[in-house]
C-alpha positions as CSV (number, residue, x, y, z in Angstrom):
1,M,-6.0,-5.9,108.2
2,N,-6.4,-5.3,104.4
3,D,-6.1,-8.6,102.5
4,R,-7.2,-7.1,99.2
5,K,-4.8,-7.8,96.3
6,R,-3.8,-4.7,94.4
7,P,-3.9,-5.2,90.6
8,L,-0.6,-4.7,88.8
9,G,-2.2,-2.1,86.5
10,V,-3.2,0.0,89.5
11,T,0.3,-0.3,91.0
12,I,2.0,0.8,87.8
13,L,-0.4,3.6,87.3
14,A,-0.1,4.9,90.8
15,C,3.7,4.8,90.6
16,L,3.5,6.7,87.3
17,F,1.3,9.3,88.9
18,I,3.8,9.7,91.7
19,A,6.8,9.8,89.3
20,V,5.1,12.3,86.9
21,G,4.1,14.5,89.9
22,L,7.6,14.5,91.4
23,V,9.4,15.1,88.1
24,G,6.9,17.9,87.2
25,F,7.1,19.4,90.6
26,V,10.9,19.6,90.6
27,Y,11.1,20.7,87.0
28,H,8.6,23.6,87.5
29,L,10.0,24.6,90.9
30,S,13.2,26.3,89.7
31,P,11.4,28.8,87.4
32,F,8.8,29.3,90.1
33,L,11.5,30.3,92.7
34,K,13.4,32.5,90.2
35,R,10.4,34.7,89.3
36,A,10.6,38.2,90.6
37,A,6.8,38.6,90.5
38,F,4.4,36.2,92.1
39,G,2.6,34.2,89.5
40,W,-0.6,32.3,90.1
41,D,0.0,30.2,87.1
42,S,3.1,28.7,88.7
43,V,1.3,28.1,91.9
44,L,-1.4,26.2,90.0
45,V,1.1,24.1,88.1
46,E,2.8,23.1,91.4
47,L,-0.6,22.3,92.9
48,S,-1.4,20.1,90.0
49,E,1.8,18.2,90.3
50,S,1.2,17.8,94.1
51,L,-2.2,16.4,93.4
52,A,-0.7,13.8,91.0
53,I,1.6,12.7,93.9
54,L,-1.3,12.6,96.4
55,F,-3.6,10.6,94.1
56,G,-0.8,8.1,93.3
57,V,0.1,7.6,97.0
58,F,-3.5,7.0,98.0
59,M,-4.3,4.8,95.0
60,L,-1.6,2.5,96.4
61,R,-3.5,2.6,99.7
62,G,-6.8,1.6,97.9
63,R,-8.6,4.9,98.5
64,N,-11.5,5.2,96.0
65,W,-11.5,9.0,96.1
66,A,-7.9,8.9,94.8
67,R,-9.0,6.8,91.8
68,W,-11.6,9.4,91.0
69,G,-9.2,12.2,91.6
70,A,-6.6,10.7,89.2
71,L,-9.3,10.3,86.6
72,A,-10.4,14.0,87.0
73,W,-6.7,15.1,87.0
74,M,-6.2,13.5,83.6
75,L,-9.5,14.8,82.2
76,F,-8.4,18.3,83.2
77,H,-5.2,17.8,81.2
78,V,-7.3,16.6,78.2
79,I,-9.4,19.7,78.4
80,L,-6.3,21.9,78.6
81,N,-5.0,20.4,75.4
82,V,-8.2,21.0,73.4
83,S,-6.7,24.3,72.3
84,R,-3.3,22.9,71.4
85,T,-2.3,20.7,68.6
86,F,-4.6,17.7,67.7
87,R,-1.7,15.4,68.4
88,E,-1.3,16.6,72.0
89,F,-5.0,16.4,72.6
90,A,-5.2,12.9,71.1
91,L,-2.3,11.7,73.1
92,H,-3.8,12.9,76.4
93,A,-7.2,11.5,75.4
94,V,-5.6,8.0,74.8
95,F,-3.9,8.3,78.2
96,L,-7.3,9.1,79.8
97,A,-8.8,6.1,78.1
98,V,-6.0,3.8,79.4
99,I,-6.4,5.2,82.9
100,L,-10.1,4.8,82.8
101,W,-9.7,1.2,81.7
102,L,-7.1,0.4,84.3
103,L,-8.9,2.0,87.2
104,F,-12.4,0.6,86.5
105,R,-11.7,-3.0,85.6
106,P,-13.5,-5.4,87.9
107,D,-10.4,-6.3,89.8
108,A,-9.6,-2.7,90.3
109,S,-13.1,-1.9,91.4
110,R,-12.8,-4.7,94.0
111,Y,-9.5,-3.3,95.2
112,F,-11.0,0.2,95.7
113,R,-14.1,-1.1,97.4
114,P,-13.9,-0.5,101.2
115,P,-13.4,-3.7,103.2
116,R,-16.5,-5.1,104.9
117,N,-16.5,-5.1,108.7
118,E,-16.3,-8.7,109.8
119,P,-18.3,-9.5,112.9
120,T,-16.1,-10.8,115.8
């Protein structure tokens, strides 16, 4: 049994990843289905939204790979926004910094650490 306490910041962040993924997935699904021609860009957007949901769910379960995946997901969005306006880039960079801070605080690191096997 896992008796590790999930930090509130991790809970909120994981729920935000799930919500952003779900809203983005549904929002982008309609144009994706209406396209007459197959577009890889639409597939990649839906894949990205699915990853956000996946990372959020597994962060709630304390999986360390999901923490790193969420960080990489946000870093990817920062890189995508380099060519856009400075405001969009800066906003995503601030989000990345907040995510980094929330996921790598000492209490979060303890939460994501795998439980030790106790001898019986």
